[in-house]
C-alpha positions, 0 to 999 in steps of 0.5 A: 544442792546448796541452791535447792529450796523447797517452797510450799504453795497452794495456788488458786488455779490448782483444782484440789486442796491438800488436807492433812488427816491429822487436822481432820482427826482434830476436828472430829474431836473438837466438840465446841464446833457444831456439826449438822445432822444433814449431809455436808462438807464435813461428813464427806471430808471424814469419809475421804480421810478414812479412804484407803490409798492402797489395797489392804485387808481388814478382819472384823468378827472373824471375817477378812475383807479386801478393801481397795483404794478409795474404799473403807469398811468400819462398824456403823457405830464407829462412823456415827461417832466420827460424824459426831451424831447420836443415832445410827439412822442419821448416819445412814441418812447422810450416806444415802444423801451423799450417794444420791449426789453420786459422791459415794457408794455404800453398802450395809453388811453384817446384819446392819452392823458394818458399813463399806463405802467407796469415794467416787472418782478417787483415782482421779484426784489421789494417787493409788499405790500398787502394793498391799499394806495397811493404811494409816488414818491419822498421818499423811494427807489426801486431795479434796476437789474444790469443785466438790466442796463448792457443790456441797457448800451451795446445796444446803445450809452449812453447819459451823464445821462445814463453814470452817472447812470451807475457809480452809479448802479455799485458802491460798498461799504464796500465789502472786495472783492473790494479794497478801498470800505471800505473807501467809495463807489467806481465804480467797473464794476465786471470784476473779478479783485477786483480792481476798477481802470479804465481809461477814454478810458475804460469808453469811450469804455463802453459807446460807441461813436467814438473811436477817441472821446471816451476818450476826451468826457468821460474826459469832462463829468467826469470833469463836474460831479465832478463840479456838486458833482455827482462823483469824478474823476482823472485829465485828464492826470492821469493813470487809477485811482479810480472813486468814487461817492460822495454821500453816499449810504444813503441820510441821511449822509451829502455829504460834511461830507462823502467826507471829512472823508470817502474818504481820498485817493482821 
């Protein structure tokens, strides 16, 4: 037992990314990062955060509902608040867009006051438990397919929150195929080069927008994320550099310790 050692890794060949629900709940309450009004990666991730991983029962307005794995049911006003939107019709439009892409299915119940959704192919990427019990929404983690995240990023212009999640989902740690990942988590967009070097122009092109404003807007967003301790980015005038997330893959490790001792090359 003395020789047993646990190693935390996020490999580039692994088709899914582990995301902690506590982190998503933190992003929902982060008002300094802008969220788009169209369906994006952030909205899909929020739905996955609340999806059940086992069967449970929920009672709303005196009626008991059975919620199976990959599903969740809530009030439309609550979902609008989680999406950080002002109007409920915007929430319904986002759900309809995600349903048209075959990522979810949803139905509106309770005379338009309740919404029940199901994540498509949830059983394929997340383990389903056979017993019935309540599912906590602020602890634990779930797996998000990297291919689905890439699809959402490439279809529309990304908001700041979508771009930040894109960095986190494409983070690689402790993989010999990616340079610098042994020292800390680095962002690698799987371009088959093994180098995590990326420029602001490349990030701006990946996230969409006007070509003239791509680099400036991306630079501004990355600098604001650095102040918020969500990522560590180079100076605006620096050459293509490594972009790294500042939180470790495991939330049990203090963030300040991780930056000080595990990222000496920044």
